[in-house]
C-alpha positions in Angstrom: -5.5 -35.0 11.8 -5.5 -32.1 9.3 -8.3 -29.6 10.2 -9.2 -27.2 7.4 -11.7 -24.1 7.8 -12.7 -20.8 6.4 -13.5 -17.5 7.9 -14.3 -13.9 6.3 -12.2 -10.8 6.7 -14.1 -7.4 6.7 -13.1 -5.1 3.7 -10.1 -3.1 4.3 -8.6 -5.1 7.0 -6.1 -7.3 5.0 -3.0 -5.5 6.4 -4.3 -5.3 9.8 -5.2 -9.1 10.3 -1.6 -9.8 8.9 0.1 -7.4 11.5 -2.2 -8.8 14.4 -1.0 -12.3 13.6 2.6 -11.5 13.2 2.5 -10.3 16.6 0.5 -13.4 18.0 0.6 -13.2 21.8 3.0 -16.0 23.5 0.0 -17.0 25.6 -2.1 -17.8 22.5 0.8 -19.8 21.0 1.2 -21.8 24.2 -2.6 -22.4 24.3 -2.5 -23.8 20.7 0.2 -26.2 21.4 -1.3 -27.2 24.8 -4.5 -28.2 23.0 -2.7 -30.3 20.4 -2.5 -27.7 17.6 0.5 -27.5 15.4 1.7 -26.6 11.8 -0.9 -23.8 11.6 -1.3 -21.9 8.6 -3.9 -19.0 7.3 -4.3 -18.0 3.9 -6.3 -15.2 2.4 -8.1 -15.0 -1.0 -7.6 -11.4 -1.6 -10.5 -11.4 -4.2 -13.3 -12.7 -1.7 -11.5 -11.9 1.5 -12.1 -15.3 2.5 -9.5 -16.7 4.9 -8.6 -20.4 4.7 -7.1 -22.1 7.8 -5.2 -25.2 7.9 -4.0 -26.8 11.3 -2.8 -30.3 12.6 -4.6 -31.2 15.6 -3.9 -34.2 17.7 -7.5 -34.9 18.9 -10.7 -33.0 17.8 -12.5 -33.1 21.0 -9.3 -31.6 22.8 -8.9 -28.9 20.2 -12.8 -28.1 20.5 -12.1 -27.5 24.3 -9.6 -24.7 23.4 -12.6 -22.5 22.5 -13.4 -22.0 26.0 -10.2 -20.8 27.4 -9.8 -17.4 28.7 -6.9 -16.5 26.2 -8.9 -17.8 23.2 -11.8 -15.6 24.2 -9.6 -12.7 24.6 -8.3 -13.2 21.1 -11.7 -13.5 19.7 -12.5 -10.3 21.3 -9.3 -8.6 19.9 -10.1 -9.8 16.5 -13.9 -9.2 16.3 -13.7 -5.9 14.9 -12.2 -6.9 11.7 -13.8 -10.1 10.7 -17.3 -11.7 10.5 -18.1 -13.0 14.0 -21.0 -14.7 15.9 -22.7 -13.1 18.9 -20.0 -14.4 21.3 -17.2 -12.9 19.2 -16.0 -16.2 17.8 -15.2 -15.9 14.2 -18.0 -17.3 11.7 -16.0 -20.6 10.7 -17.0 -23.2 8.2 -15.1 -26.5 8.3 -13.6 -27.6 5.1 -13.9 -31.3 3.8 -10.4 -32.6 3.2 -10.3 -34.2 -0.2 -6.7 -34.6 -1.0 -3.4 -34.8 1.2 0.2 -35.7 0.3 2.9 -35.8 2.7 
């Protein structure tokens, strides 16, 4: 299944967000794959600083379990200073409704 979501970047951190993702930790990549994630892309709307994520996931319940992993929590803490977050440092994320897809 394709999962789409949006998040919000804080002003002035566009380059830093991209830099951190270009250096994504191997442990984070392994966790994403272990929990059924693949073909992951994040887009930035520079006018609104809205981040749009799209990822293929094998199973939503399994993917949701990845949030509790130590490496994911470490990533959230690492990214908390440059984006809107919840109290636990998870990004404020809103699921998007898929309205069209073409393979």
